[in-house]
C-alpha positions in Angstrom: -23.9 -12.0 -20.6 -24.8 -10.5 -16.7 -23.9 -13.9 -14.9 -20.5 -13.6 -16.3 -20.1 -9.9 -15.3 -21.6 -10.6 -11.7 -19.7 -13.8 -10.8 -16.3 -11.3 -12.3 -17.5 -9.1 -9.4 -18.2 -11.7 -6.8 -14.7 -13.2 -7.9 -13.0 -9.7 -7.1 -14.9 -9.0 -3.9 -14.0 -12.5 -2.7 -10.4 -12.0 -3.6 -10.6 -8.6 -2.1 -11.7 -10.3 1.1 -8.9 -12.9 0.8 -6.6 -9.8 0.5 -7.8 -7.9 4.0 -7.8 -11.6 5.9 -4.3 -11.6 4.9 -3.4 -8.5 6.2 -5.0 -8.9 9.6 -3.4 -12.9 10.0 -0.1 -10.6 9.1 -1.0 -8.5 11.8 -1.9 -11.2 14.3 1.1 -13.1 13.7 3.3 -10.0 15.0 1.1 -10.1 18.1 1.3 -13.4 19.4 3.7 -15.5 21.5 5.7 -18.3 19.4 4.0 -21.5 18.6 5.7 -24.3 16.2 2.0 -26.2 15.5 0.4 -22.9 14.6 3.3 -21.6 13.0 3.6 -24.6 10.5 -0.2 -24.0 10.3 -0.3 -20.8 9.2 2.3 -21.2 6.5 -0.2 -23.6 4.8 -3.0 -21.2 5.2 -0.6 -18.7 4.1 -0.1 -20.5 1.0 -3.5 -20.9 0.3 -4.5 -17.4 0.4 -1.4 -16.7 -1.8 -2.8 -19.3 -4.2 -6.3 -17.9 -4.3 -4.9 -14.5 -4.8 -2.0 -14.9 -7.6 -1.6 -12.4 -10.0 -2.7 -14.4 -13.3 -6.2 -15.0 -11.5 -6.9 -11.0 -10.4 -5.0 -10.1 -14.6 -7.9 -12.6 -15.8 -10.9 -11.1 -13.5 -9.8 -7.4 -14.4 -9.4 -8.2 -18.4 -12.5 -10.1 -18.4 -14.6 -6.8 -16.9 -12.5 -4.6 -18.8 -13.8 -6.4 -21.8 -17.7 -6.3 -20.3 -17.3 -2.2 -20.1 -16.8 -1.9 -23.6 
């Protein structure tokens, strides 16, 4: 049971780090010169980050943690 809890906590932390990375990228995008190939790569990366941080995954992790607390 502890292994499952630790895994959920680790995934939550990773999700938080990805979200912080996304905020950093957003700030970086506002301050950098416009470059077409860089923008395409950034769109792909941001799409992957969105896939990794989508709501159903967060809800599943949070729901699992809540169940384990009871």
